[in-house]
C-alpha positions in Angstrom: -5.7 14.2 -22.6 -3.7 17.3 -23.7 -0.4 15.5 -24.3 2.4 17.0 -26.3 4.0 14.3 -28.4 6.8 16.6 -29.5 10.2 16.2 -27.9 10.6 19.4 -26.0 11.5 20.5 -22.5 8.7 19.9 -19.8 6.2 22.7 -19.6 6.3 22.5 -15.8 8.4 20.8 -13.1 7.3 17.7 -11.3 6.5 19.7 -8.2 4.4 22.2 -10.1 2.6 19.3 -11.8 1.7 17.7 -8.4 0.5 21.1 -7.2 -1.7 21.4 -10.2 -3.2 17.9 -9.6 -3.9 18.3 -5.9 -3.9 22.0 -4.9 -7.6 22.7 -5.3 -10.4 23.7 -2.9 -12.6 20.8 -1.8 -15.7 20.9 -4.0 -19.2 21.0 -2.5 -21.0 20.8 -5.8 -19.7 20.3 -9.4 -16.2 18.9 -9.3 -13.5 21.1 -10.7 -11.9 18.2 -12.5 -14.9 17.9 -14.8 -14.7 21.6 -15.9 -14.5 21.9 -19.7 -12.5 25.1 -19.4 -9.8 23.6 -17.2 -6.4 24.2 -18.7 -4.1 21.2 -18.3 -0.3 21.5 -18.6 0.9 20.6 -22.1 3.4 17.7 -21.5 4.7 15.1 -23.9 3.5 11.6 -23.1 6.9 10.3 -21.9 7.0 13.2 -19.3 3.4 12.4 -18.2 4.4 8.7 -17.6 7.6 9.7 -15.8 5.7 12.2 -13.5 2.9 9.7 -12.8 5.4 6.9 -11.9 7.4 9.3 -9.7 4.2 10.5 -8.0 3.1 6.9 -7.2 6.5 5.9 -5.9 6.7 8.9 -3.6 2.9 9.3 -3.0 2.9 9.8 0.7 5.6 12.5 0.8 4.5 14.1 -2.5 0.9 14.7 -1.2 1.6 15.4 2.5 0.6 19.1 2.0 -2.9 18.2 1.0 -6.0 17.0 2.8 -7.5 13.6 2.3 -10.4 15.1 0.3 -7.9 17.1 -1.9 -6.0 13.9 -2.6 -9.1 12.1 -3.5 -10.1 14.8 -5.9 -6.7 14.7 -7.5 -6.7 11.0 -8.0 -10.2 11.2 -9.6 -8.8 13.9 -11.9 -5.9 11.6 -13.0 -8.3 8.7 -13.6 -11.2 10.6 -15.2 -12.1 11.2 -18.8 -10.6 14.7 -18.9 -7.0 13.7 -18.1 -7.4 10.0 -19.1 -4.4 8.6 -17.2 -6.1 5.2 -17.2 -6.4 5.3 -21.0 -2.8 6.5 -21.3 -1.6 3.5 -19.3 -3.8 0.8 -20.9 -4.0 1.7 -24.6 -2.0 -1.0 -26.2 -2.1 0.4 -29.8 -2.0 4.2 -29.4 0.4 5.3 -32.2 2.0 8.0 -30.0 2.8 5.5 -27.2 3.9 2.3 -29.0 7.6 3.2 -28.3 6.8 3.8 -24.6 5.6 0.3 -23.6 8.5 0.0 -21.1 7.5 3.4 -19.5 3.8 2.4 -19.4 4.6 -0.9 -17.7 6.8 0.9 -15.2 4.1 3.4 -14.4 1.5 0.7 -13.9 3.8 -1.2 -11.5 4.5 2.0 -9.6 0.8 2.1 -8.5 1.6 -0.6 -6.0 3.5 1.9 -3.8 0.4 4.1 -3.5 -1.4 1.3 -1.7 1.6 -0.2 0.2 3.0 3.1 1.5 0.0 5.4 1.6 -3.4 3.7 1.5 -2.3 0.9 3.9 -1.1 3.4 6.6 -3.0 6.7 6.2 -6.3 6.1 4.4 -9.7 7.1 5.7 -11.9 5.0 3.4 -15.1 7.1 4.0 -13.2 10.2 2.7 -11.4 8.7 -0.3 -13.3 6.6 -2.8 -10.8 7.0 -5.7 -8.5 4.2 -4.4 -11.3 1.7 -4.4 -12.3 2.7 -8.0 -8.7 3.1 -9.4 -8.4 -0.5 -10.8 -12.1 -0.5 -11.9 -11.3 2.4 -14.1 -8.0 0.9 -15.4 -9.7 -2.4 -16.3 -12.7 -0.7 -17.8 -10.4 1.4 -20.0 -8.4 -1.6 -21.0 -11.4 -3.7 -22.1 -13.1 -0.7 -23.6 -10.2 0.0 -25.8 -9.7 -3.6 -26.8 -13.4 -3.8 -27.9 -13.3 -0.4 -29.7 -10.5 -1.4 -32.0 -12.6 -4.4 -33.1 -15.9 -2.5 -33.4 -17.4 -1.6 -36.7 -17.5 2.1 -37.6 -20.5 4.0 -36.3 -23.1 4.7 -38.9 -24.3 8.2 -39.3 -27.9 7.2 -38.6 -26.8 5.7 -35.2 -25.2 9.0 -33.9 -28.4 10.6 -32.6 -29.1 7.6 -30.3 -25.5 7.5 -29.1 -25.6 11.2 -28.2 -28.9 10.7 -26.4 -27.4 7.8 -24.4 -24.3 9.8 -23.5 -26.5 12.7 -22.4 -28.3 10.4 -20.0 -25.1 9.1 -18.4 -24.0 12.7 -17.8 -27.0 13.0 -15.3 -25.8 10.0 -13.3 -24.6 10.8 -9.8 -21.4 8.8 -9.3 -21.7 9.2 -5.5 -24.8 7.0 -5.7 -23.1 4.4 -7.9 -20.1 4.0 -5.6 -21.9 4.3 -2.2 -23.5 1.7 0.0 -26.8 2.1 -1.9 -28.7 -1.1 -2.7 -28.8 -2.4 -6.2 -32.5 -1.4 -6.3 -31.7 2.2 -5.3 -29.0 2.3 -8.0 -31.3 0.9 -10.6 -34.0 3.4 -9.7 -31.5 6.3 -10.0 -30.4 5.1 -13.4 -34.1 4.9 -14.5 -34.6 8.5 -13.3 -31.7 9.5 -15.6 -33.3 7.8 -18.6 -31.2 4.6 -18.5 -32.6 1.1 -18.5 -30.4 -0.9 -16.0 -31.8 -4.2 -17.4 -30.8 -3.5 -21.0 -27.8 -5.6 -22.0 -24.6 -3.7 -23.0 -24.2 -3.4 -26.7 -20.5 -4.4 -26.6 -18.9 -7.2 -28.7 -18.0 -10.1 -26.4 -14.2 -10.5 -26.1 -12.2 -13.1 -24.2 -8.6 -13.2 -23.0 -7.8 -15.9 -25.6 -8.9 -13.5 -28.4 -6.5 -10.7 -27.3 -3.3 -9.9 -29.1 0.0 -10.8 -27.5 0.6 -7.1 -26.6 -2.9 -6.9 -25.1 -2.3 -10.1 -23.1 1.0 -8.9 -21.8 -0.6 -5.6 -20.7 -3.5 -7.3 -18.9 -1.1 -9.8 -17.3 0.9 -6.9 -16.0 -2.2 -5.2 -14.6 -3.2 -8.5 -12.9 0.3 -9.0 -11.4 0.1 -5.6 -9.7 -3.4 -6.4 -8.4 -2.0 -9.6 -6.8 0.7 -7.6 -5.1 -1.8 -5.2 -3.7 -4.1 -8.1 -2.6 -1.1 -9.4 -0.6 -0.8 -6.2 1.5 -2.0 -6.8 5.0 -4.7 -4.1 4.9 -8.4 -4.6 4.5 -9.0 -1.5 2.3 -6.1 -2.4 0.0 -7.4 -6.0 -0.3 -11.0 -5.0 -1.2 -9.7 -2.4 -3.7 -7.6 -5.2 -5.3 -10.5 -7.6 -5.3 -12.6 -4.9 -7.0 -10.0 -4.6 -9.8 -9.6 -8.4 -10.1 -13.4 -8.7 -10.5 -13.3 -6.3 -13.4 -10.1 -7.7 -14.9 -11.8 -10.7 -16.6 -8.4 -12.4 -16.3 -8.4 -16.2 -16.6 -6.9 -16.4 -13.1 -9.6 -14.3 -11.6 -11.8 -17.2 -10.1 -8.8 -19.1 -8.7 -7.4 -16.0 -7.1 -10.7 -15.0 -5.4 -11.3 -18.6 -4.2 -7.7 -18.8 -2.8 -8.3 -15.5 -1.0 -11.6 -16.7 0.5 -9.9 -19.9 1.7 -6.9 -17.9 3.2 -9.0 -15.3 5.0 -12.1 -17.5 5.8 -11.9 -16.7 9.5 -11.6 -12.9 9.1 -13.8 -11.9 6.2 -16.8 -10.1 7.6 -20.0 -12.2 7.2 -21.8 -9.4 5.4 -18.9 -8.9 3.0 -18.5 -12.6 2.0 -21.2 -12.5 -0.7 -19.5 -9.5 -2.4 -16.1 -11.3 -2.3 -17.6 -14.4 -3.8 -19.2 -12.2 -6.6 -15.8 -10.9 -7.5 -14.9 -14.4 -8.9 -17.6 -13.9 -11.5 -17.0 -10.2 -12.0 -20.5 -9.5 -10.8 -19.7 -6.3 -8.8 -20.2 -2.6 -9.4 
């Protein structure tokens, strides 16, 4: 993410930043937020965290000028690899952000208000997929970073294979991955892109007990917000939280999901129950 770590005046105001994030035509093809030539405002990290937290705490009013589809695009932009807001919030060892742990925790906690004051009252789920994937992306970035700092350096002879694998993933249609497609349909799509869905991930196994104190505190903070969202009396908020809990790999994951099933046993749709149960083991997409 183009973040200015120098202590200067903000390049743009909060209002202008919100406009930059959401004020775009609804894409029918390639998404604007993946464009390599996109020019992103040059803000220092502390300002990005402040703007993000302010946006979350005032999400409904801050985005009222935009359509549901525009809002969905904007959230995908914030979460995606180009702007890397998820990485910004979950990187526990980034040198430029070590002095901003308080600000990062505050920004993470602020996401609750997006669900409580916007998603729970205005969301049209079929139009906005980003809120369901929000915590998936945050948990993915957290564990990806924790593994990366423990991973051995990449050897020169391994680079061609890594580039080939990355090129294959570029071909993947995220609309298929995060739709109602069956696992068989998803696996077939991955194979068409040159990816073997049955091949185990080449990632070092890492458990909660092996995390550093700072990493544990960060994951605990993420999990606490997920519990708050799970407690919102709204189905879409709850399944979004369960999705994040599934990917959190937190030691309280199973107990939390089992308690949810017991509490809502009479209202969980029959066809949804297997998915909810799978969240206890993290076996969801």
